[in-house]
MOPAC internal coordinates of N, CA, C and O (Angstrom, degrees):
PM7 1SCF
backbone

  N    0.0000 0     0.00 0     0.00 0    0    0    0
  C    1.4749 1     0.00 0     0.00 0    1    0    0
  C    1.5137 1   109.44 1     0.00 0    2    1    0
  O    1.2310 1   118.76 1   115.67 1    3    2    1
  N    1.3061 1   119.97 1   -64.33 1    3    2    1
  C    1.4218 1   123.14 1  -178.05 1    5    3    2
  C    1.5262 1   109.74 1  -127.72 1    6    5    3
  O    1.2310 1   120.64 1   -21.04 1    7    6    5
  N    1.3156 1   116.39 1   158.96 1    7    6    5
  C    1.4614 1   120.75 1   176.62 1    9    7    6
  C    1.5132 1   107.97 1   -75.35 1   10    9    7
  O    1.2310 1   120.27 1   -62.21 1   11   10    9
  N    1.3198 1   117.09 1   117.79 1   11   10    9
  C    1.4580 1   120.97 1  -179.09 1   13   11   10
  C    1.5010 1   111.07 1  -110.09 1   14   13   11
  O    1.2310 1   120.90 1  -140.14 1   15   14   13
  N    1.3189 1   115.87 1    39.86 1   15   14   13
  C    1.4570 1   119.75 1  -178.57 1   17   15   14
  C    1.5403 1   110.41 1   -68.23 1   18   17   15
  O    1.2310 1   121.29 1    -7.66 1   19   18   17
  N    1.3158 1   115.15 1   172.34 1   19   18   17
  C    1.4176 1   122.97 1   179.42 1   21   19   18
  C    1.5472 1   112.00 1   -61.93 1   22   21   19
  O    1.2310 1   120.40 1   168.44 1   23   22   21
  N    1.3315 1   116.84 1   -11.56 1   23   22   21
  C    1.4599 1   120.24 1   179.24 1   25   23   22
  C    1.5043 1   112.45 1   -69.13 1   26   25   23
  O    1.2310 1   120.43 1   159.89 1   27   26   25
  N    1.3351 1   116.79 1   -20.11 1   27   26   25
  C    1.4437 1   122.39 1   179.12 1   29   27   26
  C    1.4996 1   110.15 1   -91.75 1   30   29   27
  O    1.2310 1   120.38 1   -29.76 1   31   30   29
  N    1.3073 1   116.88 1   150.24 1   31   30   29
  C    1.4600 1   123.30 1   177.81 1   33   31   30
  C    1.5187 1   109.70 1   -66.42 1   34   33   31
  O    1.2310 1   121.33 1   -21.13 1   35   34   33
  N    1.3383 1   115.05 1   158.87 1   35   34   33
  C    1.4496 1   121.70 1   176.67 1   37   35   34
  C    1.5189 1   111.52 1   -59.57 1   38   37   35
  O    1.2310 1   121.29 1   136.51 1   39   38   37
  N    1.3487 1   115.13 1   -43.49 1   39   38   37
  C    1.4466 1   120.59 1   179.86 1   41   39   38
  C    1.5240 1   110.16 1   -60.82 1   42   41   39
  O    1.2310 1   119.79 1   135.84 1   43   42   41
  N    1.2956 1   118.00 1   -44.16 1   43   42   41
  C    1.4610 1   121.97 1  -179.36 1   45   43   42
  C    1.5197 1   110.25 1   -64.54 1   46   45   43
  O    1.2310 1   120.55 1   135.51 1   47   46   45
  N    1.3249 1   116.56 1   -44.49 1   47   46   45
  C    1.4689 1   118.41 1   176.74 1   49   47   46
  C    1.5164 1   112.39 1   -62.85 1   50   49   47
  O    1.2310 1   119.29 1   145.55 1   51   50   49
  N    1.2968 1   118.95 1   -34.45 1   51   50   49
  C    1.4821 1   121.73 1   174.76 1   53   51   50
  C    1.5407 1   109.80 1   -66.24 1   54   53   51
  O    1.2310 1   120.34 1   140.02 1   55   54   53
  N    1.3108 1   116.95 1   -39.98 1   55   54   53
  C    1.4411 1   121.44 1   175.51 1   57   55   54
  C    1.5290 1   112.31 1   -58.87 1   58   57   55
  O    1.2310 1   121.36 1   133.18 1   59   58   57
  N    1.3489 1   115.01 1   -46.82 1   59   58   57
  C    1.4665 1   120.30 1  -179.03 1   61   59   58
  C    1.5234 1   113.01 1   -63.41 1   62   61   59
  O    1.2310 1   120.92 1   158.20 1   63   62   61
  N    1.3459 1   115.84 1   -21.80 1   63   62   61
  C    1.4715 1   119.16 1   179.68 1   65   63   62
  C    1.5440 1   112.92 1   -79.14 1   66   65   63
  O    1.2310 1   120.10 1   169.67 1   67   66   65
  N    1.3128 1   117.41 1   -10.33 1   67   66   65
  C    1.4389 1   121.11 1   177.58 1   69   67   66
  C    1.5277 1   109.48 1   -74.53 1   70   69   67
  O    1.2310 1   119.33 1   -52.47 1   71   70   69
  N    1.3510 1   118.88 1   127.53 1   71   70   69
  C    1.4415 1   119.55 1  -179.69 1   73   71   70
  C    1.5472 1   111.29 1   -58.77 1   74   73   71
  O    1.2310 1   120.66 1   -32.19 1   75   74   73
  N    1.3553 1   116.34 1   147.81 1   75   74   73
  C    1.4563 1   122.32 1  -174.55 1   77   75   74
  C    1.5362 1   113.83 1   -54.10 1   78   77   75
  O    1.2310 1   119.31 1   139.77 1   79   78   77
  N    1.2908 1   118.93 1   -40.23 1   79   78   77
  C    1.4489 1   121.30 1  -175.76 1   81   79   78
  C    1.5126 1   114.54 1   -96.73 1   82   81   79
  O    1.2310 1   120.36 1  -169.65 1   83   82   81
  N    1.3192 1   116.92 1    10.35 1   83   82   81
  C    1.4788 1   121.14 1   178.82 1   85   83   82
  C    1.5216 1   108.42 1   -87.35 1   86   85   83
  O    1.2310 1   121.46 1  -108.07 1   87   86   85
  N    1.3249 1   114.81 1    71.93 1   87   86   85
  C    1.4838 1   120.82 1  -176.12 1   89   87   86
  C    1.5021 1   113.36 1   -60.57 1   90   89   87
  O    1.2310 1   120.80 1   137.56 1   91   90   89
  N    1.3380 1   116.07 1   -42.44 1   91   90   89
  C    1.4501 1   118.97 1  -179.72 1   93   91   90
  C    1.5664 1   111.49 1   -68.63 1   94   93   91
  O    1.2310 1   121.14 1   143.97 1   95   94   93
  N    1.2990 1   115.43 1   -36.03 1   95   94   93
  C    1.4829 1   118.55 1   175.06 1   97   95   94
  C    1.5006 1   111.29 1   -63.56 1   98   97   95
  O    1.2310 1   120.19 1   136.41 1   99   98   97
  N    1.3094 1   117.24 1   -43.59 1   99   98   97
  C    1.4678 1   121.54 1  -179.56 1  101   99   98
  C    1.5441 1   109.81 1   -64.37 1  102  101   99
  O    1.2310 1   120.61 1   135.42 1  103  102  101
  N    1.3200 1   116.44 1   -44.58 1  103  102  101
  C    1.4806 1   119.64 1   179.08 1  105  103  102
  C    1.5111 1   110.16 1   -63.13 1  106  105  103
  O    1.2310 1   119.02 1   134.53 1  107  106  105
  N    1.3110 1   119.48 1   -45.47 1  107  106  105
  C    1.4322 1   122.84 1   177.77 1  109  107  106
  C    1.5499 1   110.68 1   -59.04 1  110  109  107
  O    1.2310 1   120.56 1   133.08 1  111  110  109
  N    1.3145 1   116.54 1   -46.92 1  111  110  109
  C    1.4504 1   122.00 1   178.09 1  113  111  110
  C    1.5327 1   111.07 1   -55.43 1  114  113  111
  O    1.2310 1   120.68 1   129.60 1  115  114  113
  N    1.3374 1   116.31 1   -50.40 1  115  114  113
  C    1.4411 1   121.72 1  -179.06 1  117  115  114
  C    1.5369 1   112.64 1   -61.42 1  118  117  115
  O    1.2310 1   120.43 1   133.87 1  119  118  117
  N    1.2658 1   116.78 1   -46.13 1  119  118  117
  C    1.4480 1   122.32 1  -175.59 1  121  119  118
  C    1.5485 1   110.30 1   -70.63 1  122  121  119
  O    1.2310 1   120.39 1   145.94 1  123  122  121
  N    1.3408 1   116.85 1   -34.06 1  123  122  121
  C    1.4399 1   120.58 1   178.05 1  125  123  122
  C    1.5616 1   113.01 1   -74.54 1  126  125  123
  O    1.2310 1   121.02 1   151.53 1  127  126  125
  N    1.3019 1   115.66 1   -28.47 1  127  126  125
  C    1.4620 1   119.99 1  -174.38 1  129  127  126
  C    1.5246 1   113.76 1  -119.02 1  130  129  127
  O    1.2310 1   120.48 1  -157.56 1  131  130  129
  N    1.3148 1   116.68 1    22.44 1  131  130  129
  C    1.4471 1   120.67 1  -173.64 1  133  131  130
  C    1.5296 1   112.81 1   -57.78 1  134  133  131
  O    1.2310 1   119.46 1   138.21 1  135  134  133
  N    1.2980 1   118.63 1   -41.79 1  135  134  133
  C    1.4796 1   120.60 1   179.48 1  137  135  134
  C    1.5209 1   111.42 1   -61.70 1  138  137  135
  O    1.2310 1   120.65 1   137.36 1  139  138  137
  N    1.3101 1   116.37 1   -42.64 1  139  138  137
  C    1.4712 1   120.94 1   179.29 1  141  139  138
  C    1.5077 1   110.86 1   -67.78 1  142  141  139
  O    1.2310 1   120.73 1   138.76 1  143  142  141
  N    1.3478 1   116.21 1   -41.24 1  143  142  141
  C    1.4619 1   121.59 1   178.36 1  145  143  142
  C    1.5084 1   110.00 1   -59.05 1  146  145  143
  O    1.2310 1   119.41 1   141.13 1  147  146  145
  N    1.3013 1   118.74 1   -38.87 1  147  146  145
  C    1.4538 1   122.94 1   179.80 1  149  147  146
  C    1.5366 1   113.44 1   -62.33 1  150  149  147
  O    1.2310 1   121.30 1   158.74 1  151  150  149
  N    1.3389 1   115.12 1   -21.26 1  151  150  149
  C    1.4579 1   121.11 1  -179.37 1  153  151  150
  C    1.5225 1   113.01 1   -92.48 1  154  153  151
  O    1.2310 1   119.29 1   174.77 1  155  154  153
  N    1.3314 1   118.97 1    -5.23 1  155  154  153
  C    1.4507 1   121.20 1  -179.15 1  157  155  154
  C    1.5222 1   112.50 1   -71.73 1  158  157  155
  O    1.2310 1   122.24 1   -16.19 1  159  158  157
  N    1.3454 1   113.31 1   163.81 1  159  158  157
  C    1.4387 1   118.55 1   172.76 1  161  159  158
  C    1.5367 1   108.75 1   -62.83 1  162  161  159
  O    1.2310 1   121.26 1   -25.96 1  163  162  161
  N    1.3531 1   115.19 1   154.04 1  163  162  161
  C    1.4606 1   119.59 1  -174.71 1  165  163  162
  C    1.5097 1   113.95 1   -51.45 1  166  165  163
  O    1.2310 1   119.05 1   131.25 1  167  166  165
  N    1.3163 1   119.42 1   -48.75 1  167  166  165
  C    1.4682 1   120.67 1  -172.81 1  169  167  166
  C    1.5152 1   110.43 1   -63.46 1  170  169  167
  O    1.2310 1   119.10 1   142.77 1  171  170  169
  N    1.3167 1   119.33 1   -37.23 1  171  170  169
  C    1.4516 1   121.72 1   178.54 1  173  171  170
  C    1.5368 1   110.21 1   -71.17 1  174  173  171
  O    1.2310 1   120.61 1   132.47 1  175  174  173
  N    1.3278 1   116.44 1   -47.53 1  175  174  173
  C    1.4754 1   120.39 1  -179.24 1  177  175  174
  C    1.5256 1   111.33 1   -62.69 1  178  177  175
  O    1.2310 1   120.47 1   138.49 1  179  178  177
  N    1.3367 1   116.70 1   -41.51 1  179  178  177
  C    1.4492 1   120.39 1   179.93 1  181  179  178
  C    1.5373 1   110.38 1   -61.00 1  182  181  179
  O    1.2310 1   120.12 1   134.15 1  183  182  181
  N    1.2836 1   117.38 1   -45.85 1  183  182  181
  C    1.4588 1   120.30 1  -179.35 1  185  183  182
  C    1.5285 1   112.13 1   -60.41 1  186  185  183
  O    1.2310 1   121.20 1   135.58 1  187  186  185
  N    1.3484 1   115.30 1   -44.42 1  187  186  185
  C    1.4525 1   119.64 1   178.37 1  189  187  186
  C    1.5264 1   112.41 1   -65.58 1  190  189  187
  O    1.2310 1   120.02 1   135.62 1  191  190  189
  N    1.3014 1   117.56 1   -44.38 1  191  190  189
  C    1.4715 1   119.92 1  -178.45 1  193  191  190
  C    1.5371 1   110.48 1   -62.96 1  194  193  191
  O    1.2310 1   120.06 1   136.80 1  195  194  193
  N    1.3003 1   117.48 1   -43.20 1  195  194  193
  C    1.4634 1   119.95 1  -178.44 1  197  195  194
  C    1.5300 1   110.17 1   -64.82 1  198  197  195
  O    1.2310 1   120.27 1   136.99 1  199  198  197
  N    1.3605 1   117.09 1   -43.01 1  199  198  197
  C    1.4562 1   118.54 1   178.77 1  201  199  198
  C    1.5228 1   111.69 1   -66.70 1  202  201  199
  O    1.2310 1   120.60 1   145.62 1  203  202  201
  N    1.3087 1   116.46 1   -34.38 1  203  202  201
  C    1.4977 1   121.51 1   177.74 1  205  203  202
  C    1.5205 1   109.12 1   -63.12 1  206  205  203
  O    1.2310 1   120.24 1   132.70 1  207  206  205
  N    1.3467 1   117.15 1   -47.30 1  207  206  205
  C    1.4430 1   121.25 1  -179.47 1  209  207  206
  C    1.5381 1   109.81 1   -60.93 1  210  209  207
  O    1.2310 1   120.37 1   135.26 1  211  210  209
  N    1.3085 1   116.89 1   -44.74 1  211  210  209
  C    1.4628 1   121.70 1   178.59 1  213  211  210
  C    1.5558 1   109.14 1   -58.88 1  214  213  211
  O    1.2310 1   120.62 1   135.48 1  215  214  213
  N    1.3072 1   116.42 1   -44.52 1  215  214  213
  C    1.4823 1   120.92 1  -177.74 1  217  215  214
  C    1.5591 1   109.89 1   -63.17 1  218  217  215
  O    1.2310 1   120.21 1   139.03 1  219  218  217
  N    1.3236 1   117.21 1   -40.97 1  219  218  217
  C    1.4626 1   120.15 1   177.34 1  221  219  218
  C    1.5397 1   110.09 1   -55.78 1  222  221  219
  O    1.2310 1   120.69 1   132.02 1  223  222  221
  N    1.3234 1   116.29 1   -47.98 1  223  222  221
  C    1.4526 1   119.06 1   179.79 1  225  223  222
  C    1.5308 1   110.84 1   -62.11 1  226  225  223
  O    1.2310 1   120.62 1   135.30 1  227  226  225
  N    1.3028 1   116.43 1   -44.70 1  227  226  225
  C    1.4900 1   121.28 1  -177.07 1  229  227  226
  C    1.5193 1   112.54 1   -56.82 1  230  229  227
  O    1.2310 1   120.49 1   144.26 1  231  230  229
  N    1.3363 1   116.67 1   -35.74 1  231  230  229
  C    1.4762 1   118.45 1  -178.44 1  233  231  230
  C    1.5345 1   112.44 1   -92.25 1  234  233  231
  O    1.2310 1   120.38 1   179.76 1  235  234  233
  N    1.3287 1   116.88 1    -0.24 1  235  234  233
  C    1.4440 1   119.53 1   177.71 1  237  235  234
  C    1.5003 1   114.87 1    85.99 1  238  237  235
  O    1.2310 1   119.85 1  -163.25 1  239  238  237
  N    1.3352 1   117.89 1    16.75 1  239  238  237
  C    1.4474 1   122.01 1   178.03 1  241  239  238
  C    1.5365 1   109.28 1   -84.82 1  242  241  239
  O    1.2310 1   121.03 1  -112.80 1  243  242  241
  N    1.3339 1   115.64 1    67.20 1  243  242  241
  C    1.4238 1   121.58 1  -168.11 1  245  243  242
  C    1.5493 1   114.29 1   -67.95 1  246  245  243
  O    1.2310 1   120.35 1   144.05 1  247  246  245
  N    1.3090 1   116.93 1   -35.95 1  247  246  245
  C    1.4905 1   118.37 1   177.91 1  249  247  246
  C    1.5190 1   110.32 1   -65.72 1  250  249  247
  O    1.2310 1   119.92 1   135.81 1  251  250  249
  N    1.3454 1   117.76 1   -44.19 1  251  250  249
  C    1.4654 1   119.61 1   176.33 1  253  251  250
  C    1.5246 1   110.44 1   -62.32 1  254  253  251
  O    1.2310 1   120.94 1   135.75 1  255  254  253
  N    1.3001 1   115.81 1   -44.25 1  255  254  253
  C    1.4656 1   121.23 1   178.62 1  257  255  254
  C    1.5269 1   110.12 1   -54.62 1  258  257  255
  O    1.2310 1   120.72 1   130.26 1  259  258  257
  N    1.3267 1   116.23 1   -49.74 1  259  258  257
  C    1.4710 1   119.88 1  -177.16 1  261  259  258
  C    1.5382 1   110.96 1   -63.24 1  262  261  259
  O    1.2310 1   120.13 1   151.17 1  263  262  261
  N    1.3262 1   117.35 1   -28.83 1  263  262  261
  C    1.4352 1   122.97 1   179.70 1  265  263  262
  C    1.5162 1   114.42 1   -68.87 1  266  265  263
  O    1.2310 1   120.10 1   159.52 1  267  266  265
  N    1.3330 1   117.41 1   -20.48 1  267  266  265
  C    1.4440 1   119.31 1  -175.15 1  269  267  266
  C    1.5352 1   114.43 1  -129.44 1  270  269  267
  O    1.2310 1   120.32 1   170.86 1  271  270  269
  N    1.3351 1   116.99 1    -9.14 1  271  270  269
  C    1.4460 1   118.96 1  -176.27 1  273  271  270
  C    1.5357 1   113.92 1   -59.93 1  274  273  271
  O    1.2310 1   119.63 1   145.76 1  275  274  273
  N    1.3214 1   118.31 1   -34.24 1  275  274  273
  C    1.4747 1   119.29 1   178.71 1  277  275  274
  C    1.5319 1   111.47 1   -61.22 1  278  277  275
  O    1.2310 1   120.90 1   141.82 1  279  278  277
  N    1.3135 1   115.89 1   -38.18 1  279  278  277
  C    1.4820 1   118.50 1   176.92 1  281  279  278
  C    1.5442 1   111.08 1   -62.47 1  282  281  279
  O    1.2310 1   121.45 1   138.89 1  283  282  281
  N    1.3172 1   114.83 1   -41.11 1  283  282  281
  C    1.4846 1   119.13 1   178.40 1  285  283  282
  C    1.5510 1   111.88 1   -65.05 1  286  285  283
  O    1.2310 1   121.27 1   140.87 1  287  286  285
  N    1.3282 1   115.17 1   -39.13 1  287  286  285
  C    1.4529 1   118.30 1   178.21 1  289  287  286
  C    1.5127 1   110.72 1   -65.27 1  290  289  287
  O    1.2310 1   118.77 1   141.12 1  291  290  289
  N    1.3136 1   119.95 1   -38.88 1  291  290  289
  C    1.4575 1   124.05 1   176.90 1  293  291  290
  C    1.5425 1   109.43 1   -65.01 1  294  293  291
  O    1.2310 1   120.01 1   141.15 1  295  294  293
  N    1.3106 1   117.58 1   -38.85 1  295  294  293
  C    1.4713 1   119.96 1   179.50 1  297  295  294
  C    1.5116 1   109.67 1   -63.06 1  298  297  295
  O    1.2310 1   119.97 1   137.34 1  299  298  297
  N    1.3366 1   117.67 1   -42.66 1  299  298  297
  C    1.4725 1   121.70 1  -178.22 1  301  299  298
  C    1.5242 1   108.83 1   -65.49 1  302  301  299
  O    1.2310 1   119.71 1   144.10 1  303  302  301
  N    1.3201 1   118.17 1   -35.90 1  303  302  301
  C    1.4507 1   120.60 1  -179.18 1  305  303  302
  C    1.5260 1   113.15 1   -77.21 1  306  305  303
  O    1.2310 1   120.28 1   161.92 1  307  306  305
  N    1.3093 1   117.06 1   -18.08 1  307  306  305
  C    1.4531 1   122.36 1   179.48 1  309  307  306
  C    1.5287 1   110.12 1   -68.31 1  310  309  307
  O    1.2310 1   119.92 1   -56.97 1  311  310  309
  N    1.3321 1   117.75 1   123.03 1  311  310  309
  C    1.4501 1   118.57 1  -177.20 1  313  311  310
  C    1.5336 1   113.78 1   -67.77 1  314  313  311
  O    1.2310 1   119.77 1   164.45 1  315  314  313
  N    1.3261 1   118.03 1   -15.55 1  315  314  313
  C    1.4550 1   119.90 1   176.79 1  317  315  314
  C    1.5095 1   112.66 1   -85.75 1  318  317  315
  O    1.2310 1   120.73 1  -178.07 1  319  318  317
  N    1.3415 1   116.20 1     1.93 1  319  318  317
  C    1.4466 1   121.50 1  -177.97 1  321  319  318
  C    1.5311 1   111.58 1   -62.33 1  322  321  319
  O    1.2310 1   120.81 1   -23.12 1  323  322  321
  N    1.3127 1   116.06 1   156.88 1  323  322  321
  C    1.4552 1   123.24 1   178.96 1  325  323  322
  C    1.5073 1   112.40 1   -66.38 1  326  325  323
  O    1.2310 1   119.80 1   160.53 1  327  326  325
  N    1.3183 1   117.98 1   -19.47 1  327  326  325
  C    1.4306 1   123.25 1  -176.19 1  329  327  326
  C    1.5071 1   114.44 1   -84.91 1  330  329  327
  O    1.2310 1   120.19 1   -45.53 1  331  330  329
  N    1.3506 1   117.25 1   134.47 1  331  330  329
  C    1.4474 1   119.46 1   176.46 1  333  331  330
  C    1.5230 1   109.96 1   -71.50 1  334  333  331
  O    1.2310 1   120.31 1    -8.86 1  335  334  333
  N    1.2902 1   117.01 1   171.14 1  335  334  333
  C    1.4498 1   121.62 1  -171.32 1  337  335  334
  C    1.5495 1   111.56 1   -61.91 1  338  337  335
  O    1.2310 1   119.47 1   135.47 1  339  338  337
  N    1.3212 1   118.62 1   -44.53 1  339  338  337
  C    1.4433 1   121.56 1  -177.51 1  341  339  338
  C    1.5219 1   110.24 1   -67.95 1  342  341  339
  O    1.2310 1   120.31 1   129.71 1  343  342  341
  N    1.3216 1   117.01 1   -50.29 1  343  342  341
  C    1.4554 1   119.46 1  -179.58 1  345  343  342
  C    1.5593 1   109.08 1   -64.95 1  346  345  343
  O    1.2310 1   120.65 1   141.00 1  347  346  345
  N    1.3247 1   116.37 1   -39.00 1  347  346  345
  C    1.4391 1   120.06 1  -179.77 1  349  347  346
  C    1.4972 1   112.77 1   -61.04 1  350  349  347
  O    1.2310 1   119.91 1   139.67 1  351  350  349
  N    1.3505 1   117.77 1   -40.33 1  351  350  349
  C    1.4547 1   120.29 1   178.44 1  353  351  350
  C    1.5032 1   110.50 1   -69.17 1  354  353  351
  O    1.2310 1   119.18 1   142.78 1  355  354  353
  N    1.3211 1   119.17 1   -37.22 1  355  354  353
  C    1.4786 1   120.84 1   177.23 1  357  355  354
  C    1.5227 1   110.07 1   -63.41 1  358  357  355
  O    1.2310 1   119.58 1   137.66 1  359  358  357
  N    1.3034 1   118.42 1   -42.34 1  359  358  357
  C    1.4372 1   122.57 1   178.69 1  361  359  358
  C    1.5386 1   110.10 1   -67.31 1  362  361  359
  O    1.2310 1   120.47 1   138.26 1  363  362  361
  N    1.3044 1   116.71 1   -41.74 1  363  362  361
  C    1.4799 1   122.04 1   176.13 1  365  363  362
  C    1.5278 1   110.42 1   -54.65 1  366  365  363
  O    1.2310 1   120.79 1   128.16 1  367  366  365
  N    1.3351 1   116.10 1   -51.84 1  367  366  365
  C    1.4606 1   118.95 1  -178.80 1  369  367  366
  C    1.5399 1   111.19 1   -64.70 1  370  369  367
  O    1.2310 1   120.76 1   140.38 1  371  370  369
  N    1.3292 1   116.14 1   -39.62 1  371  370  369
  C    1.4607 1   119.06 1   179.77 1  373  371  370
  C    1.5355 1   110.00 1   -63.60 1  374  373  371
  O    1.2310 1   120.02 1   137.95 1  375  374  373
  N    1.3156 1   117.56 1   -42.05 1  375  374  373
  C    1.4802 1   120.15 1   179.05 1  377  375  374
  C    1.5179 1   112.05 1   -64.05 1  378  377  375
  O    1.2310 1   120.24 1   139.79 1  379  378  377
  N    1.3447 1   117.15 1   -40.21 1  379  378  377
  C    1.4569 1   119.19 1   178.16 1  381  379  378
  C    1.5341 1   110.96 1   -64.51 1  382  381  379
  O    1.2310 1   120.84 1   136.75 1  383  382  381
  N    1.3693 1   116.00 1   -43.25 1  383  382  381
  C    1.4378 1   120.25 1   178.42 1  385  383  382
  C    1.5396 1   110.38 1   -61.74 1  386  385  383
  O    1.2310 1   121.05 1   133.96 1  387  386  385
  N    1.3283 1   115.59 1   -46.04 1  387  386  385
  C    1.4590 1   119.12 1   179.36 1  389  387  386
  C    1.5129 1   113.21 1   -64.90 1  390  389  387
  O    1.2310 1   120.85 1   146.57 1  391  390  389
  N    1.3292 1   115.99 1   -33.43 1  391  390  389
  C    1.4811 1   117.64 1   176.64 1  393  391  390
  C    1.4877 1   111.21 1   -62.25 1  394  393  391
  O    1.2310 1   121.01 1   132.96 1  395  394  393
  N    1.3300 1   115.66 1   -47.04 1  395  394  393
  C    1.4855 1   120.63 1   176.73 1  397  395  394
  C    1.5342 1   109.91 1   -59.15 1  398  397  395
  O    1.2310 1   119.78 1   134.08 1  399  398  397
  N    1.3062 1   118.03 1   -45.92 1  399  398  397
  C    1.4610 1   122.29 1  -179.32 1  401  399  398
  C    1.5490 1   110.59 1   -62.81 1  402  401  399
  O    1.2310 1   120.02 1   141.85 1  403  402  401
  N    1.3185 1   117.56 1   -38.15 1  403  402  401
  C    1.4707 1   120.88 1   178.52 1  405  403  402
  C    1.5325 1   110.73 1   -67.56 1  406  405  403
  O    1.2310 1   119.74 1   141.43 1  407  406  405
  N    1.3288 1   118.11 1   -38.57 1  407  406  405
  C    1.4641 1   120.48 1   174.38 1  409  407  406
  C    1.4993 1   110.52 1   -61.90 1  410  409  407
  O    1.2310 1   119.58 1   138.49 1  411  410  409
  N    1.3344 1   118.41 1   -41.51 1  411  410  409
  C    1.4679 1   122.07 1   176.78 1  413  411  410
  C    1.5341 1   110.38 1   -61.55 1  414  413  411
  O    1.2310 1   120.53 1   134.38 1  415  414  413
  N    1.3377 1   116.59 1   -45.62 1  415  414  413
  C    1.4581 1   121.06 1  -177.81 1  417  415  414
  C    1.5156 1   112.51 1   -64.94 1  418  417  415
  O    1.2310 1   120.00 1   152.76 1  419  418  417
  N    1.3137 1   117.60 1   -27.24 1  419  418  417
  C    1.4695 1   120.72 1   179.66 1  421  419  418
  C    1.5319 1   112.33 1   -94.16 1  422  421  419
  O    1.2310 1   120.39 1  -173.75 1  423  422  421
  N    1.3391 1   116.86 1     6.25 1  423  422  421
  C    1.4847 1   121.37 1   175.10 1  425  423  422
  C    1.5084 1   113.87 1    84.39 1  426  425  423
  O    1.2310 1   119.76 1  -168.89 1  427  426  425
  N    1.2918 1   118.07 1    11.11 1  427  426  425
  C    1.4945 1   121.19 1   178.11 1  429  427  426
  C    1.5260 1   109.12 1   -97.52 1  430  429  427
  O    1.2310 1   120.62 1  -106.15 1  431  430  429
  N    1.3052 1   116.43 1    73.85 1  431  430  429
  C    1.4434 1   121.64 1  -171.29 1  433  431  430
  C    1.5235 1   112.52 1   -65.55 1  434  433  431
  O    1.2310 1   119.63 1   143.09 1  435  434  433
  N    1.3296 1   118.32 1   -36.91 1  435  434  433
  C    1.4834 1   120.02 1   179.33 1  437  435  434
  C    1.4992 1   110.73 1   -66.11 1  438  437  435
  O    1.2310 1   119.61 1   142.21 1  439  438  437
  N    1.3198 1   118.35 1   -37.79 1  439  438  437
  C    1.4797 1   120.18 1  -177.21 1  441  439  438
  C    1.5343 1   110.81 1   -72.75 1  442  441  439
  O    1.2310 1   119.92 1   163.69 1  443  442  441
  N    1.3094 1   117.76 1   -16.31 1  443  442  441
  C    1.4475 1   119.72 1  -179.30 1  445  443  442
  C    1.5348 1   112.51 1   -84.11 1  446  445  443
  O    1.2310 1   121.49 1   168.66 1  447  446  445
  N    1.3423 1   114.75 1   -11.34 1  447  446  445
  C    1.4681 1   120.04 1  -179.22 1  449  447  446
  C    1.5312 1   111.58 1   -92.59 1  450  449  447
  O    1.2310 1   120.22 1   -37.87 1  451  450  449
  N    1.2901 1   117.18 1   142.13 1  451  450  449
  C    1.4703 1   118.31 1   178.98 1  453  451  450
  C    1.5054 1   113.21 1   -72.24 1  454  453  451
  O    1.2310 1   120.32 1   173.90 1  455  454  453
  N    1.3198 1   117.00 1    -6.10 1  455  454  453
  C    1.4710 1   121.31 1  -176.39 1  457  455  454
  C    1.5510 1   113.28 1  -109.39 1  458  457  455
  O    1.2310 1   120.50 1  -161.40 1  459  458  457
  N    1.3462 1   116.65 1    18.60 1  459  458  457
  C    1.4595 1   116.85 1  -177.74 1  461  459  458
  C    1.5163 1   112.84 1   -78.91 1  462  461  459
  O    1.2310 1   120.10 1   180.00 1  463  462  461

């Protein structure tokens, strides 16, 4: 799946070992190691934060998702991000869609509309 060479930090390699659909495992990992994740190099931290945000949405933790999704959107827009332009735009659009869906799920109908 990913290159797990010694060039990556131990925390990042541990993150990569979490199965793709283990959303609760990823969330637990992030919340347990958040301080250490904040110290990682940008490309590692960005990948973990974006996957964490996606996992929050997948389990229906919409309030937590809304609290961090803007950071993930800024990461995707950052040209130094780990994501290439095509994948980055797909993730950007997915995050925007999910942000609107999360606002709907939390009863904030006006915030879910692009015209509010």
